[in-house]
C-alpha positions as CSV (number, residue, x, y, z in Angstrom):
1,M,0.0,0.0,0.0
2,S,1.3,3.5,-0.8
3,A,2.1,6.2,1.7
4,R,-0.8,8.1,0.1
5,A,-3.3,5.4,0.9
6,R,-2.0,5.0,4.4
7,T,-1.7,8.6,5.5
8,R,-4.4,10.4,3.6
9,R,-8.1,10.6,3.7
10,D,-8.7,11.9,0.3
11,R,-12.3,13.0,0.7
12,V,-14.4,14.3,3.5
13,R,-17.5,12.2,3.8
14,F,-20.9,13.9,4.1
15,T,-22.0,11.6,6.9
16,D,-18.9,12.5,9.0
17,L,-19.5,16.2,8.3
18,L,-23.1,16.0,9.4
19,R,-22.0,14.1,12.5
20,G,-19.5,16.9,13.3
21,I,-22.1,19.6,12.9
22,V,-24.5,17.8,15.2
23,S,-21.8,17.3,17.9
24,A,-21.1,21.0,17.9
25,L,-24.7,21.9,18.8
26,P,-24.3,21.8,22.6
27,D,-21.8,24.7,22.2
28,A,-24.2,26.7,20.1
29,R,-24.0,29.7,22.5
30,S,-20.3,30.0,21.8
31,A,-20.9,29.8,18.0
32,V,-23.5,32.6,18.3
33,R,-20.9,34.7,20.0
34,G,-18.5,33.9,17.2
35,F,-20.8,34.9,14.5
36,G,-21.6,38.1,16.4
37,T,-17.9,38.9,16.6
38,L,-17.6,38.4,12.8
39,V,-20.4,40.8,12.2
40,R,-18.9,43.4,14.6
41,A,-15.6,43.1,12.9
42,K,-17.2,43.8,9.6
43,R,-19.4,46.7,10.7
44,E,-17.4,48.5,13.4
45,E,-14.4,50.6,12.8
46,Y,-13.0,50.6,16.3
47,L,-12.6,47.2,17.9
48,S,-9.3,45.9,19.2
49,I,-7.5,43.6,21.6
50,G,-7.7,46.4,24.2
51,T,-11.4,46.9,24.0
52,I,-12.0,43.1,24.3
53,L,-9.7,42.8,27.3
54,E,-11.4,45.8,29.0
55,A,-14.8,44.2,28.4
56,R,-13.7,40.9,30.0
57,A,-12.3,42.8,33.0
58,V,-15.8,44.4,33.6
59,E,-17.8,41.2,32.9
60,N,-15.6,38.7,34.8
61,P,-13.2,40.7,37.0
62,D,-12.5,37.9,39.5
63,D,-12.0,35.1,36.9
64,P,-8.5,33.9,36.2
65,A,-7.1,35.5,33.0
66,L,-3.4,34.5,33.0
67,L,-1.4,31.8,34.7
68,F,2.4,31.5,34.8
69,E,4.3,28.9,36.8
70,D,2.8,29.4,40.4
71,R,1.3,32.8,39.8
72,S,-2.1,33.8,38.5
73,W,-3.8,37.1,37.6
74,T,-7.6,37.7,37.5
75,Y,-9.0,39.7,34.6
76,A,-9.2,42.8,36.8
77,E,-5.6,42.3,38.0
78,F,-4.2,41.6,34.6
79,N,-6.0,44.6,33.0
80,G,-4.6,46.8,35.8
81,W,-1.1,45.6,35.1
82,V,-1.5,46.2,31.4
83,N,-2.8,49.8,32.1
84,R,0.3,50.5,34.3
85,Y,2.6,49.4,31.5
86,A,0.6,51.5,29.0
87,A,0.9,54.6,31.3
88,I,4.7,54.3,31.3
89,F,4.9,53.7,27.5
90,S,2.5,56.7,26.9
91,R,4.5,58.9,29.3
92,D,7.6,58.2,27.1
93,G,5.9,59.2,23.9
94,I,4.9,55.8,22.6
95,G,1.5,56.0,20.8
96,Q,-0.3,55.4,17.5
97,G,2.0,53.6,15.1
98,S,5.0,53.4,17.4
99,V,6.9,50.1,17.2
100,V,8.4,48.7,20.4
101,A,10.4,45.5,20.0
102,L,10.2,42.8,22.7
103,L,13.3,40.7,23.4
104,M,12.0,38.3,26.0
105,E,11.6,34.6,26.6
106,N,8.1,33.2,27.6
107,H,6.8,35.1,30.6
108,A,3.6,36.7,31.7
109,A,5.1,40.1,31.2
110,V,5.2,39.4,27.4
111,I,1.4,39.3,27.2
112,A,1.1,42.3,29.4
113,A,3.5,44.4,27.3
114,V,1.7,43.4,24.0
115,A,-1.7,44.3,25.5
116,A,-0.4,47.6,26.8
117,L,1.0,48.6,23.4
118,A,-2.2,47.5,21.7
119,K,-4.2,49.8,24.0
120,L,-2.1,52.7,22.8
121,G,-2.4,51.9,19.1
122,A,1.3,51.0,19.1
123,I,2.9,47.9,17.6
124,A,4.7,45.1,19.4
125,G,7.7,43.8,17.4
126,M,8.0,40.1,18.5
127,L,11.7,39.3,18.4
128,N,12.8,35.7,18.6
129,P,15.1,35.4,21.7
130,Y,16.7,32.3,20.2
131,L,18.2,34.3,17.3
132,S,21.5,36.0,17.5
133,G,24.0,37.8,15.3
134,D,22.9,38.8,11.8
135,P,19.4,37.3,12.0
136,L,18.6,39.2,15.2
137,R,20.1,42.4,13.9
138,H,18.2,42.0,10.6
139,S,14.9,41.4,12.5
140,V,15.3,44.7,14.4
141,R,16.1,46.6,11.2
142,T,13.0,45.1,9.6
143,M,10.8,46.2,12.4
144,K,12.3,49.7,12.9
145,P,11.4,50.0,16.6
146,V,11.6,53.3,18.5
147,R,12.2,51.4,21.8
148,L,13.2,48.0,23.1
149,V,12.0,45.9,26.0
150,V,14.7,43.5,27.1
151,A,14.3,40.8,29.7
152,A,17.1,40.0,32.1
153,E,17.7,36.6,30.4
154,C,18.3,38.3,27.1
155,L,20.9,40.9,28.2
156,E,23.7,39.0,26.4
157,L,21.7,39.0,23.2
158,F,21.3,42.7,23.4
159,E,25.1,42.9,23.0
160,D,24.6,41.8,19.4
161,L,22.4,44.9,18.9
162,R,24.2,47.5,21.0
163,A,26.5,48.8,18.3
164,G,23.7,49.4,15.8
165,W,21.0,50.6,18.2
166,E,20.5,54.4,18.1
167,G,17.4,54.6,20.1
168,P,16.9,55.4,23.8
169,A,18.2,53.0,26.5
170,P,15.9,49.9,26.6
171,Y,13.2,49.1,29.1
172,W,14.3,46.3,31.4
173,V,12.1,43.6,32.9
174,R,13.3,40.8,35.2
175,G,11.5,38.1,33.2
176,N,13.1,34.8,33.9
177,G,16.6,36.2,34.7
178,D,18.2,37.2,38.0
179,S,20.4,40.1,37.1
180,T,19.7,43.8,38.0
181,C,18.6,46.6,35.8
182,P,21.6,47.9,33.8
183,Q,22.7,51.5,34.6
184,G,20.9,54.0,32.4
185,W,18.0,51.6,31.5
186,L,14.5,52.0,32.9
187,D,13.1,49.2,35.1
188,L,9.7,48.9,33.6
189,D,8.1,47.1,36.5
190,A,9.5,49.4,39.1
191,A,8.3,52.4,37.1
192,A,4.9,50.9,36.5
193,A,4.3,50.0,40.2
194,T,3.0,53.5,41.0
195,A,1.4,54.2,37.6
196,S,-2.3,54.6,36.9
197,E,-4.4,51.4,36.7
198,H,-7.2,53.2,34.8
199,N,-8.0,52.2,31.2
200,P,-6.2,54.7,28.9
201,P,-8.5,56.8,26.7
202,T,-6.6,55.7,23.6
203,T,-8.1,52.2,23.6
204,A,-11.4,53.5,22.2
205,R,-9.5,55.1,19.3
206,V,-7.7,52.0,18.1
207,A,-9.1,50.9,14.7
208,L,-9.5,47.3,13.4
209,K,-7.3,48.1,10.4
210,Q,-4.3,49.1,12.6
211,P,-1.4,46.7,13.2
212,C,-1.1,45.3,16.7
213,Y,2.2,43.4,16.3
214,Y,4.8,42.1,13.9
215,I,5.5,38.4,13.7
216,L,8.7,37.0,12.3
217,T,8.5,34.2,9.7
218,S,10.5,31.2,10.7
219,G,13.5,31.8,8.6
220,T,14.1,28.2,7.7
221,T,15.7,29.1,4.4
222,G,17.0,32.6,4.9
223,L,16.7,35.7,7.0
224,P,13.3,36.2,8.6
225,K,10.7,38.7,7.4
226,A,8.3,40.6,9.6
227,S,4.6,39.9,8.8
228,V,2.0,42.4,9.9
229,M,-0.8,41.3,12.2
230,T,-3.7,43.8,12.4
231,H,-6.4,44.0,15.1
232,R,-8.9,42.9,12.5
233,R,-7.1,39.7,11.8
234,W,-6.7,39.1,15.5
235,V,-10.4,39.7,16.2
236,L,-11.4,37.4,13.3
237,G,-9.0,34.8,14.7
238,M,-10.6,35.1,18.1
239,A,-14.0,34.5,16.6
240,A,-13.0,31.6,14.3
241,F,-10.4,29.7,16.3
242,G,-11.8,30.4,19.8
243,Q,-15.6,31.0,19.7
244,L,-16.5,28.9,16.6
245,A,-13.9,26.0,16.9
246,L,-12.4,25.5,20.3
247,R,-15.4,27.0,22.1
248,L,-13.8,27.8,25.5
249,G,-15.8,29.4,28.3
250,R,-15.4,30.7,31.9
251,G,-13.6,28.0,34.0
252,D,-11.5,26.7,31.0
253,V,-7.8,26.9,30.9
254,L,-5.7,26.7,27.7
255,Y,-2.2,25.5,28.2
256,C,0.5,27.1,26.0
257,A,4.1,25.9,25.9
258,L,4.8,27.5,22.6
259,P,6.9,30.6,22.2
260,L,4.9,33.8,22.6
261,Y,6.6,35.4,19.6
262,H,4.7,33.0,17.4
263,N,1.2,33.6,16.0
264,N,-0.1,30.2,17.3
265,A,0.5,31.5,20.9
266,L,-0.2,35.2,20.6
267,T,-3.2,35.0,18.2
268,V,-4.7,31.5,18.3
269,A,-4.2,30.7,22.0
270,W,-4.7,34.1,23.5
271,G,-7.5,35.0,21.2
272,S,-9.3,31.7,22.0
273,V,-9.0,32.6,25.7
274,L,-10.2,36.2,25.5
275,G,-13.1,35.1,23.2
276,G,-14.6,33.0,25.9
277,G,-13.4,34.6,29.1
278,A,-11.1,31.6,29.9
279,A,-7.6,31.6,31.3
280,L,-4.3,31.3,29.4
281,A,-1.6,29.2,31.1
282,V,1.9,30.0,29.8
283,D,5.0,27.9,30.4
284,R,8.6,28.9,29.7
285,K,9.1,26.2,27.1
286,F,7.8,22.9,25.8
287,S,9.0,19.7,27.5
288,A,7.8,16.4,26.0
289,S,8.6,14.5,29.2
290,R,6.8,16.9,31.5
291,F,3.9,18.1,29.2
292,W,1.1,16.2,30.9
293,E,2.5,17.0,34.4
294,R,2.4,20.7,33.5
295,A,-1.1,20.4,32.0
296,R,-2.3,18.9,35.3
297,H,-0.5,21.6,37.2
298,Y,-2.6,24.3,35.4
299,R,-5.7,22.1,35.4
300,A,-5.8,22.7,31.7
301,T,-8.9,21.8,29.7
302,A,-7.3,22.5,26.3
303,F,-3.9,23.1,24.8
304,I,-2.3,24.4,21.7
305,Y,0.2,22.6,19.5
306,I,2.4,23.2,16.5
307,G,4.6,21.2,14.1
308,E,6.0,18.1,15.7
309,L,4.9,18.7,19.3
310,C,2.2,15.9,19.0
311,R,4.7,13.4,17.6
312,Y,7.2,14.2,20.3
313,L,4.6,13.4,22.9
314,L,3.9,10.1,21.1
315,T,7.5,9.1,21.2
316,Q,7.6,9.4,25.0
317,P,7.3,6.0,26.9
318,P,3.7,5.3,27.8
319,A,2.7,6.4,31.3
320,P,-0.4,6.5,33.5
321,G,-0.5,10.2,33.3
322,D,-1.1,10.0,29.5
323,R,-4.8,9.9,30.2
324,E,-4.9,11.4,33.7
325,H,-5.7,15.0,32.8
326,S,-8.7,17.3,32.2
327,V,-7.8,18.2,28.6
328,R,-10.7,17.6,26.3
329,A,-9.7,19.6,23.2
330,C,-6.6,20.9,21.4
331,I,-6.0,23.3,18.6
332,G,-3.0,23.9,16.3
333,N,-1.4,22.9,13.1
334,G,1.0,20.2,12.1
335,L,-0.7,17.0,13.4
336,R,0.2,14.6,10.6
337,P,-2.6,12.3,9.4
338,E,-0.4,9.2,9.9
339,I,-0.4,9.7,13.7
340,W,-3.8,11.4,14.1
341,D,-5.7,8.4,15.4
342,A,-2.9,7.2,17.7
343,F,-2.6,10.6,19.2
344,K,-6.3,11.0,20.0
345,S,-6.5,7.4,21.3
346,R,-3.4,7.3,23.6
347,F,-4.1,10.7,25.2
348,A,-7.9,10.5,25.2
349,I,-8.3,13.8,23.3
350,K,-12.0,14.1,22.3
351,R,-11.6,17.1,19.9
352,V,-8.7,18.1,17.6
353,H,-9.2,21.4,15.9
354,E,-6.4,21.3,13.3
355,F,-6.1,24.5,11.2
356,Y,-4.1,25.8,8.3
357,G,-2.7,29.3,8.2
358,A,0.5,31.3,8.2
359,S,1.5,34.6,9.9
360,E,1.3,36.4,6.6
361,S,-1.7,34.7,4.9
362,N,-5.0,36.5,4.7
363,L,-7.2,33.4,5.3
364,A,-7.2,30.3,7.4
365,F,-8.8,26.8,7.3
366,I,-10.1,25.4,10.6
367,N,-11.4,22.0,11.5
368,F,-14.6,23.3,13.1
369,F,-16.4,20.0,13.1
370,N,-13.8,17.7,14.7
371,L,-13.3,15.6,11.6
372,D,-10.2,13.4,11.4
373,A,-7.1,14.1,9.3
374,T,-8.2,17.5,7.9
375,A,-7.0,21.0,8.3
376,G,-10.6,22.1,8.0
377,Y,-12.9,24.4,6.2
378,C,-12.7,28.0,4.9
379,P,-15.8,29.9,3.9
380,F,-13.9,32.6,1.9
381,P,-12.8,32.3,-1.7
382,F,-9.7,30.1,-2.4
383,A,-8.4,28.0,-5.2
384,I,-6.3,24.8,-5.4
385,V,-4.6,24.9,-8.7
386,A,-2.3,22.7,-10.9
387,C,1.3,23.4,-10.1
388,D,4.7,23.2,-11.9
389,V,6.7,21.8,-9.0
390,A,10.0,22.0,-10.9
391,N,9.6,25.7,-11.3
392,A,7.7,26.3,-8.1
393,A,4.9,28.1,-9.9
394,P,1.2,27.5,-10.8
395,E,0.6,26.2,-14.3
396,R,-1.2,28.4,-16.8
397,D,-3.0,27.3,-19.9
398,A,-2.7,28.7,-23.4
399,R,-4.9,31.6,-22.5
400,G,-2.8,32.3,-19.4
401,H,-5.4,31.1,-16.9
402,L,-4.9,28.9,-13.9
403,R,-6.6,25.5,-13.6
404,R,-8.3,24.2,-10.5
405,V,-7.7,20.6,-9.4
406,R,-10.5,18.1,-8.7
407,V,-11.5,16.7,-5.3
408,G,-9.0,14.0,-4.3
409,E,-6.2,15.8,-6.2
410,T,-3.2,17.8,-4.9
411,G,-2.4,21.4,-6.0
412,L,-1.1,24.7,-4.9
413,L,-3.3,26.6,-2.5
414,L,-4.1,30.2,-3.5
415,L,-6.2,32.6,-1.3
416,E,-8.2,35.4,-2.9
417,V,-7.2,38.9,-1.9
418,S,-10.0,41.4,-1.8
419,E,-11.4,44.3,0.2
420,A,-13.2,41.7,2.4
421,V,-10.1,39.7,3.0
422,P,-7.1,41.9,2.4
423,F,-3.4,40.9,2.4
424,D,-1.6,42.8,5.2
425,G,1.8,41.7,3.9
426,Y,5.2,42.4,5.5
427,T,7.0,45.4,6.6
428,D,8.9,45.0,3.4
429,S,6.4,45.9,0.6
430,K,8.5,44.2,-2.1
431,A,8.4,41.0,-0.2
432,G,4.7,41.3,0.1
433,E,4.2,41.8,-3.7
434,S,6.2,38.8,-4.5
435,K,3.6,36.6,-2.7
436,L,0.8,37.8,-5.0
437,I,-0.5,36.2,-8.2
438,R,-2.5,38.5,-10.4
439,D,-4.9,37.8,-13.3
440,G,-5.2,34.2,-12.4
441,F,-8.6,33.4,-13.7
442,K,-9.7,36.7,-15.0
443,P,-8.2,40.2,-15.5
444,G,-7.8,42.1,-12.3
445,D,-8.1,39.3,-9.8
446,C,-5.5,38.8,-7.1
447,W,-4.4,35.8,-5.1
448,F,-2.1,35.2,-2.2
449,N,0.4,32.4,-3.1
450,S,0.6,30.2,0.1
451,G,3.5,28.3,-1.3
452,D,1.9,25.1,0.0
453,L,0.6,22.0,-1.7
454,V,-2.7,20.8,-0.3
455,L,-5.1,18.0,-0.9
456,N,-8.6,19.0,-2.1
457,Q,-10.8,16.9,0.3
458,G,-14.1,18.3,-0.9
459,Y,-16.8,20.3,1.0
460,R,-14.2,23.2,1.1
461,H,-11.9,21.1,3.3
462,I,-8.1,20.6,2.7
463,Q,-5.3,18.6,4.0
464,F,-1.7,19.9,4.1
465,V,0.6,17.9,1.9
466,D,4.0,19.7,1.6
467,R,5.8,23.0,1.2
468,L,6.2,23.7,-2.5
469,G,9.9,24.3,-1.9
470,D,10.2,20.9,-0.2
471,T,8.4,18.8,-2.9
472,F,10.7,17.9,-5.7
473,R,10.5,16.1,-9.1
474,W,12.2,12.8,-9.8
475,K,11.7,10.4,-12.7
476,G,9.0,12.8,-14.0
477,E,6.9,12.5,-10.8
478,N,6.3,14.9,-7.9
479,V,7.6,13.6,-4.5
480,A,5.9,15.0,-1.4
481,T,8.5,14.8,1.4
482,T,6.0,14.6,4.1
483,E,4.6,11.3,2.7
484,V,8.1,9.7,2.4
485,E,8.9,10.9,6.0
486,A,5.7,9.3,7.3
487,V,6.7,5.9,5.7
488,L,10.3,6.0,7.0
489,R,9.1,6.8,10.5
490,M,7.1,3.6,10.5
491,Q,10.4,1.6,10.5
492,S,11.4,0.8,14.1
493,M,15.1,1.7,13.6
494,V,14.1,5.3,12.6
495,E,13.7,7.7,15.5
496,D,13.4,10.8,13.3
497,C,14.0,11.8,9.8
498,T,13.7,14.5,7.2
499,V,13.5,14.1,3.4
500,Y,14.7,16.5,0.7
501,G,15.7,16.5,-3.0
502,V,19.4,16.9,-4.0
503,T,21.0,17.5,-7.4
504,V,23.2,14.7,-8.8
505,P,25.6,14.9,-11.7
506,N,24.2,13.6,-15.0
507,T,20.6,13.3,-13.8
508,D,17.5,15.4,-14.4
509,G,15.4,16.6,-11.5
510,R,16.3,15.9,-7.9
511,A,17.0,12.6,-6.2
512,G,15.4,11.9,-2.9
513,M,17.6,11.9,0.2
514,A,16.7,11.1,3.8
515,A,18.6,12.3,6.8
516,I,17.9,9.8,9.5
517,R,18.4,9.8,13.3
518,L,18.5,6.2,14.5
519,A,16.7,5.0,17.6
520,D,19.0,4.6,20.6
521,G,21.1,1.5,20.5
522,V,20.0,0.5,17.0
523,Q,22.4,-0.3,14.1
524,F,21.5,0.8,10.6
525,D,20.1,-2.1,8.5
526,G,20.2,-1.0,4.8
527,I,18.4,-4.2,3.7
528,A,15.5,-3.7,6.1
529,L,15.1,0.0,5.3
530,A,15.2,-0.7,1.6
531,A,12.5,-3.4,1.9
532,H,10.4,-1.2,4.1
533,A,10.5,1.8,1.8
534,S,10.1,-0.2,-1.4
535,S,7.0,-2.0,-0.2
536,R,5.2,1.1,0.9
537,L,6.3,3.8,-1.6
538,P,6.1,4.2,-5.4
539,A,9.5,3.4,-6.9
540,Y,10.1,7.1,-7.8
541,A,9.5,8.2,-4.2
542,V,12.0,5.7,-2.5
543,P,15.0,7.8,-1.3
544,Q,18.1,7.2,-3.4
545,F,20.4,8.4,-0.6
546,V,20.5,8.1,3.2
547,R,22.5,10.2,5.6
548,L,22.8,9.1,9.3
549,V,22.8,12.1,11.6
550,N,23.1,12.5,15.4
551,S,20.5,15.2,15.4
552,L,18.2,17.2,13.1
553,A,18.3,21.0,13.4
554,T,14.9,22.6,13.9
555,T,13.5,26.0,14.5
556,T,12.0,26.9,17.9
557,T,8.6,26.0,16.4
558,F,9.8,22.5,15.5
559,K,10.2,23.0,11.7
560,T,13.1,21.0,10.3
561,Q,15.8,23.2,8.8
562,K,16.6,21.5,5.4
563,Q,18.5,24.2,3.6
564,Q,22.0,23.2,4.9
565,L,21.2,19.5,4.2
566,R,20.3,20.3,0.6
567,E,23.5,22.3,0.2
568,D,25.6,19.5,1.7
569,S,24.0,17.1,-0.9
570,C,25.5,13.6,-0.9
571,D,29.1,14.2,-1.8
572,P,31.3,12.1,0.6
573,Q,34.0,14.7,0.4
574,R,31.7,17.3,1.9
575,V,29.7,15.2,4.3
576,S,31.4,13.5,7.2
577,D,28.3,11.6,8.3
578,P,27.8,8.0,7.1
579,L,26.2,8.1,3.6
580,F,24.4,5.3,1.8
581,I,23.0,4.8,-1.7
582,F,20.1,2.7,-2.9
583,N,21.9,-0.1,-4.9
584,G,21.3,-1.0,-8.5
585,A,19.3,-4.1,-7.6
586,K,17.0,-2.0,-5.4
587,T,17.5,-4.4,-2.5
588,A,19.6,-2.5,0.0
589,Y,21.2,0.8,1.0
590,E,25.0,0.3,0.7
591,P,27.8,2.7,1.7
592,L,28.3,5.6,-0.6
593,T,32.0,5.6,-1.2
594,A,34.2,8.2,-2.8
595,E,34.7,5.9,-5.8
596,C,30.9,5.4,-6.2
597,W,30.5,9.2,-6.2
598,R,33.1,9.6,-8.9
599,Q,31.2,7.1,-11.0
600,L,28.1,9.1,-10.6
601,A,30.0,12.3,-11.5
602,D,31.4,10.9,-14.7
603,G,28.3,9.1,-15.8
604,R,29.5,5.5,-15.3
605,L,26.8,5.0,-12.6
606,R,23.3,6.1,-13.1
607,L,20.4,6.1,-10.7
């Protein structure tokens, strides 16, 4: 059976869709609130993170709003803290359109600072505290902040910025560090301790169209770009992710171990919480071995995931605590279809609200109806079109028009850009224009190019297949790396892997290569791996090369960094790790020697 048959559910069945709709009826009150929020976001000009927070502080002042480690803040307490920060920022001239960059690890103060800036109509620049050197300096240049907020644990990182920083001395917060405020800096918490707790008058003047923060793209293949998040997109996310999908309410706690500089945490998690008057529990960082312990600590009823988090949890040894928790639902993106059922079953998760979206995209798909193995539904216009993978571009016919794929087929996802669903872009306007496709189906239309290949599952549902830059052509066929990775991970010797295409002398296209991290104490068996891959994959999708690695580099949001692996390719003179080649008989992976590589280079050996 092919990987496609094993890991995909090519079509959404009407009976499952109907069952999902019926199962959501008990939460109809939340859905009504969600639709009401969507209407407000369409009709009202002034609605923002700040106005919603202030409303919650009036409606549920004594309910928990934010939890961090052993501390908690009610909505009234948290709103007061936010207002004190806002008073100091305002005193220092920060207001409408001002950008303040935050260099902080996960801490409750991150949420407070973002909310304070939002109330002033200012913009929070969410820096990645795990970047350094050129990427960090580039991030700051991209955001053009007037001030910085630096946590104690990030003081060494600021040294990378000091030479090029021409603004005032940064604000300092203790965060997770134990140092004292540097001389000449302003201790933000000390200054805010005596500031006013009253709601600032500026909140009512913050418009939906205004930016609330900048989110950096992951930078897996180059320097990060800063995408623009507006209050409108945040409010729409609150309605869709929180009120319509996750449907949290008073008494619920959403556990977030993801970095707060990422949209999944700052928009999806926090928005879902504010939308229902629930509480957000923030941890410093994700730990697979302690995840359920931490969820129990916070009495979480939901959590948010991203990327490989769910798979990391599955690789942990089974334990009684796997099902001893109060979590009933989760929301996120990146739960692969091949582990979907195992994840729900082992951890007794009743509802999985997978979604598809990106920091810069103008639309999202959400699994509103708790269907299995789908990234969900989108009510707005989109298109899944035929794609030229080799050139990483949509195909056009003789008239220059794009062609939509049928249900059950894979294509490139395009999202229509219009006045109703605008593209907010990046701080770099040229980078934003490069993501748009114009005159796709008719003159004057405009589409956001997601850069992702998705499966058309029908009923306006999709399943993520692969990044267009990751999919490659071999033997005239498109190879989706995620499908090959899913098959390889089924082999017991494989602890983790990533698949990518590499150029080989005297061959067309790109040959498949797998970087594999073996399970502890296991020896590589080239015959077993070849048999496993050949029996489950089409011949063109079986990797031609294998590289054994001790670890796989990932971003802080668990995305594998493939660029260096592609550049290393499979030349034994450049790669010190053990390399193997799929032999001519197609029965085993054998050592790739320097002589074998020379034969490939001069054409004596062909794949």
